[in-house]
N, C-alpha and C positions, 0 to 999 in steps of 0.2 A: 142462610139469613145472616145479615151483618151483625157483628158484635155490638152490643150497646156501648155508646161512646159518650160518657158523661163529661169527660174533659172538654170535648168539642162543644157541648151544649153550654158549658160554663164560661167559655172564653169571653174576656173583656166585660165582665159583669161586676157590679157592685151590689151586694146582697143587703137589702134593708132588714132590720131586726125588729119588725113589728108585724102584727096581724095585717094581712093584705087589705088595702083599701080598694074595694071593688064593688060594683053593683051585682056581679055574679057571685053570690056567696054560696057556691055549691062545691062540695069536696067529695072525692071518691077515694076510699081506702081499698087498695088491692092487696089481698093477703093470700098466702098459700093454703093455710089450714084454718078450720074453725079454732078460734082463740088467738091467732097471730095478730089480727087487727087490734084486739084489746090490749095485748102486750105492747104493741108498737105505738098506738095512737089514741087509745080510749080517753086519756086525760085531755088531749087536745080536742077531741071530738066533743067532750062535755063542755069545755071552756068556750070553744068557738060556737057551738050550738047555742049557748047562752047569749052570744052576741049576734044571733040571727042567721048563722050559717046552717045549711042543710048538709048533713053527712050521710053517705050511703056506703055500704060495704059490698065488695065483690070477693067471694071466697073461691079459690081456683081448684081445690081438690075436694074430694068427698069425705076426707077425714077417716077413711075406713080402716086404717091400720093403727090408730092412736089408742091402743089399749093393751094392757098386760093381762086382762081377764080372759082365761081360757074358755069361759062359758059365753063370751060375747061374740055374736056373729057379725060379719061386716055390714049386713043390711040393717041390723038393729043399731049398730054403732053410727051409721050414716044418719039414720032418723034421729037418734038421740042428740048427736052433735049439731045437727041443723037446728033442732029446737033450742039447744043451749046457746047457739050463736045468735039466734033471733032474740032471745031474752037478754043476752049480754049487750047486743046492739041497742036494744030498747033502753037499758040502764045507762048506756053511754050517750044517749040522745040521738042516735042514728035513726034515719027515717026508714030505710029498707035494706034488706040483705039479698044479694043475688048470688046464686050458687052455680058453678060449673060442675061437670060430671067427670073430671079427670081423676084417675085413681091415685089415692094417697101414696107417696113414695115413688111414683112412676112418672112424674111430670117431666115433660121434655119441651124444649123450645121448638115448636112446630108452627107451620102456617095456619092450620085450623085453630090452634090455641090462640094465636095472635088475632085471628079474625073474631073470636069470641070476645076478647078483651076490647078490641076496637069497636065492636058493636055497642058494648056498654058505655064506652067513652062517648061515642057519637049520640047515644040515646040520652045520657044524663048531662052532657056538656059541662063537665066540672071546670072550675077555675083552677083548682089544685088537686093533685093526686098524691096520696101517701102510699108508700110501698116499701118492700124489702131492698136491701143492698144487693145488687146483682154481681158485685165484684168480690165481696169478702168471703173467704173460705173459713177463716177463723175470726171470731168476734171477741174483742177485749181479752185476747189470750186466755179465754176461759171456756169457750165452747165452739164446736164446729157448726158453721152455718149450713143448715139442711139444704140439699140440692134442690128440693122443691122451692125453698125460699129464694135461692139464687136465680132459678129459672123463672119464677114469678116476677122478680124484679127486672130481669132481662126483658121479658115479654112486655111488661108494663112500660118500660122505657121505649122500646121499639113501637109500641102502640101509640104512645104520645107523640113521638117524632121519628119518622115522618108519617107513619101509616094513617092515623086518624085524620091527618090534615089533607091527604092527597085523594082526590076524587077517583083516581084510577086504581087505588088500592081498595079491594073489595067493592067494586062498582055495583054489585048486586044489592048491597046495603043502601046505596044511594038510590037505586031504582025502587027500593021498597019505601022510600020517603025519608030516610035518615040523611042528615047533611054532614059535611066535614066539620071538624072541630079542632081548635088550637088550645091545648092546655097551657096555662100561663106559668104555673109553678109546680115543682116536684119537691116532696119532702120524703127523704129516705131514712128510715130508722135502721139501727144496727150498724151504722157506718163509722169507721175510724176517722173519717174526714168531716165529722159533724161541725157545722158552723152556725147552728141556730138552736137555742134552748127555749122550750116552753115551760114556764114555771107552773107546775100542776099541784103545788102545795095545798091550795084551797080545795082541790077536788080529788086528792089522792085516795081518800076513802071511797069516793064514788067509782074511781077506776078499779079499786080492789073489789068493790061490790059487783062491777061488771065482770071481772075475772072469776069471781065466785060462782057465776052462772055455769061455768064449765065443770060441772060436778064429775063428769066421766073422766076428766083429766086430773082428778085429785085436787082441784082448785076450789072446792066448795066449802072449805073450813072457814067459819066465821070467827073462830076463837082467836083472840088477839095474840095468844102465845104460840100459834101454829107455826110450823117450820115454813110454810108457804108465805105467811105474812112477814115473817122475819126476812125471808129472801127478797120479797117485794120491796120492803123498806130499805134494804141494803142496796138493791139494784138501782133504784131511782133517787136515792138520797145523796146529795152532794156534800162536800166538806163543810159548806156553810149551813147545812141543815135543811136547805130547800130540796123539794122533790121536782125533778125535771124529766121531760121527754126530750131527747136530743135527736136532731135530724141534720142530714146534709141537705141544705136548701138550694135548689137550682131554680133561678128565675129566668124564664125564657122570653127573650125579646125577639119576636119573629113577626 
């Protein structure tokens, strides 16, 4: 499978710095694990949903390894994390959460995985897709970008272009009644090449509330003095005191 090529997609583009003006106000957030979508884009989901957009989440792994609790079984953790993600999405204004059954920590770039993502893109027909950075191994010189994150971003980009567009890619989906689709914009979080800031200052508490739904991940503390909330406020607060979600925005003219 060809390597995702963001530089080629961005050639000769001028990036507008506003919420897109479009009749198709549908967005899809493609995330590796339960809670990734909320870390990456919950504030934007809240803000844009207030402006009439419909957000949906696609979670690509089952979250079955995200615990340090020796008494927690993978099957129980999958169920708990799915319930937590549905609640977090509700708090973030998202309409629906779709789950794939890939095993947490074992996600690879494969044709079947690509087909699953293409199916959702063709089904929902989003104007915009939000996802992980497929290129970054280290983010902000502070943490390693999980391989599941990179592979999710890679497949998301490949699904957007050219796979969901082309009728002869996964023609069985076309035979089932789905049609091809051209995504118009990509928003990539965790990128060192961010070119687009969304000011989430007015909804940062709602973003935190969405993250607090992930109790199994230790994110459920509502105490204003908790280490988690201190981390959140540091992570998204800029030098000017505003809270922002930062993206590498790619506008596709095809």
